[in-house]
C-alpha positions in Angstrom: 83.9 79.7 7.2 80.0 79.7 8.1 78.6 76.5 8.6 75.4 76.3 8.0 72.4 74.5 9.8 71.2 71.0 7.8 68.0 70.6 7.0 66.7 67.5 8.2 63.6 65.2 6.8 60.8 67.6 8.2 61.7 70.6 7.0 59.3 72.1 4.5 62.6 73.6 2.3 63.4 69.9 1.1 60.4 70.1 0.0 60.1 73.2 -2.5 62.2 73.2 -6.3 65.0 75.6 -6.3 65.3 78.7 -8.1 68.4 79.1 -11.1 71.2 81.2 -10.3 71.5 83.8 -12.3 74.5 85.9 -12.0 77.4 84.6 -10.3 78.4 86.7 -7.0 80.7 87.2 -4.5 77.7 85.8 -2.0 77.0 82.9 -4.7 80.8 81.8 -4.5 80.7 82.3 -0.3 77.8 79.9 -0.5 79.6 77.4 -2.3 82.2 77.7 0.4 79.9 77.2 3.3 78.3 74.4 2.0 81.7 72.3 1.6 83.1 73.5 4.9 79.5 72.5 6.3 79.7 69.2 3.9 83.6 68.7 5.9 82.5 69.3 9.0 79.5 66.7 9.1 81.3 63.7 7.6 80.0 64.1 4.4 81.0 64.0 0.6 78.3 66.0 -0.5 75.3 68.9 0.2 72.7 70.7 -1.9 71.4 74.4 -1.5 67.8 73.4 -0.1 69.9 71.1 2.7 71.8 74.2 3.9 68.7 76.1 3.9 68.8 78.1 0.5 66.7 77.8 -2.5 69.1 77.9 -5.4 70.1 75.7 -7.9 73.5 74.9 -6.2 75.9 71.4 -5.8 78.9 70.9 -4.0 80.3 67.3 -4.0 83.7 66.4 -2.9 84.8 62.6 -3.2 87.7 61.7 -2.0 88.4 58.6 -4.3 87.8 60.1 -7.1 90.1 61.5 -9.9 87.3 64.5 -10.1 87.6 65.6 -7.0 86.0 69.0 -6.2 82.7 69.8 -7.8 80.5 72.3 -7.4 78.1 73.1 -9.7 75.6 76.0 -10.7 72.1 75.1 -12.0 73.2 71.7 -12.7 70.6 69.0 -15.0 70.4 65.8 -16.5 70.9 65.8 -20.2 71.4 62.2 -20.0 71.2 58.9 -18.3 72.2 55.4 -19.6 69.0 52.3 -19.5 71.0 50.2 -17.8 70.1 50.8 -13.9 72.4 50.0 -10.9 71.4 49.6 -7.0 73.3 51.3 -4.5 73.1 51.6 -0.1 72.7 55.5 0.1 72.3 57.8 3.0 72.1 61.4 3.4 72.5 64.1 5.6 69.1 65.6 6.0 68.2 61.8 6.9 71.3 61.3 9.1 71.7 57.5 10.3 69.0 56.4 7.5 70.5 53.9 4.5 68.2 52.4 1.9 69.4 50.5 -0.9 67.8 52.4 -4.4 67.9 51.8 -8.0 68.6 54.8 -10.5 70.5 55.0 -14.1 73.8 53.7 -13.4 75.3 56.3 -15.8 74.4 60.0 -16.3 75.7 63.1 -18.4 75.3 66.4 -15.9 75.2 69.8 -17.1 76.5 73.0 -15.3 78.2 75.6 -14.5 81.2 76.5 -12.6 81.7 79.6 -10.1 83.1 81.5 -12.9 79.9 80.8 -15.2 81.7 79.0 -17.9 79.6 76.0 -18.5 80.7 72.6 -18.1 78.9 68.4 -19.5 80.4 65.7 -16.7 80.0 62.0 -17.9 79.7 60.1 -14.6 79.0 56.4 -13.2 79.1 54.6 -10.5 79.1 56.6 -7.3 79.7 60.0 -8.2 76.8 59.0 -11.4 74.4 58.6 -7.9 75.7 61.5 -6.0 75.1 63.3 -8.8 71.2 62.2 -8.8 71.3 62.3 -5.6 72.0 65.9 -4.9 70.3 67.3 -8.1 67.3 65.6 -6.7 67.1 67.7 -4.0 67.4 70.6 -5.8 63.5 69.3 -7.0 62.4 68.8 -3.8 62.8 65.2 -3.6 65.5 62.5 -1.3 66.1 59.7 -1.3 64.4 57.2 0.3 60.8 59.1 -2.4 62.8 56.7 -5.4 61.8 53.7 -2.7 58.3 51.4 -3.0 55.3 53.0 -0.2 56.2 50.2 2.2 59.8 50.4 2.5 59.4 54.4 2.5 57.3 54.0 5.3 59.4 51.7 7.1 62.3 54.0 6.3 60.5 56.9 7.6 60.2 54.7 11.1 63.4 53.6 11.5 64.7 57.9 10.8 62.2 58.5 13.9 63.6 55.8 15.8 67.1 57.5 15.1 65.7 60.7 15.7 63.9 59.4 19.4 67.3 57.4 20.4 69.7 61.0 19.5 67.4 63.2 21.6 68.1 60.4 24.0 71.7 60.0 24.3 
């Protein structure tokens, strides 16, 4: 187990588009394990490659209350989404302590590969759909506050600066 440093808002790696994984190697399997361990250690339920400092298209999700539980998605992409939108309060390990309501499609179909390189498809609604969209955004250099209006995004950035300042003083 190797814990990775979670990159926080302002780190340029979070704004870059990730490269596809061309081969599932032992290093990719180790990366997935490290990402899971890092997420658990931070009391999170998901982590994308860039949050661990790696520009690779890989995501790990483990929602304890969902029937699906642990998901490792290699080269995931959204195949389709519903027209109906749902609003959820989102947070992020890279924007720790910040929570904002974000409107996203209520349902998605995501295609990916597992750690054996086998393709699979998952249909999701509710919290899992939000998690999938949130993490896949990271793979394209987007964080959840990028979905907010300019005014709300500016307020969120101000709130985030205050949270960081308070963390440093504590």
